[in-house]
C-alpha positions, 0 to 999 in steps of 0.5 A: 501575572500571565494571561492566557488566550482563550482562543488558543487551539493546540496544534495536532501532533500528527499530520493528516494524510490526504486519502488516496483515490483508491481503485477505480474501474469504469464500466463500459457498455454494461460489460460488468464481467470485463470491469470485474476482471480489470478490477481484480487485476488492479487489486492484484497489482496494487498488493492490497489483498496481500497487505490485508492478509498480512495485517489480519494477524500480528507479526513479530518484529523479528519475523517482519524483518526476516520477511522484508529481507526475503522480499528484498533478496527476491526483488534483487534477484529478479532485477539481476535476472532482468539485467542478465537477459538484456546482455 
């Protein structure tokens, strides 16, 4: 007869990801307006607002594929333009 270990804990099926630090802005000399501008710029650069807006509604897989393709083409054209300006 097989005996079972009562202290056995099953392993998790998913790995815990470490949480990212997030966006942080230091307020200097009580200049809140400047800190807010810096924060807005960081949020814009990180693409956080864009992602939140996209996740607010369901996106069909076909539409998602089309969007990703358009973004890739846009990035490629931007890179080509940048390389052309170099020469």
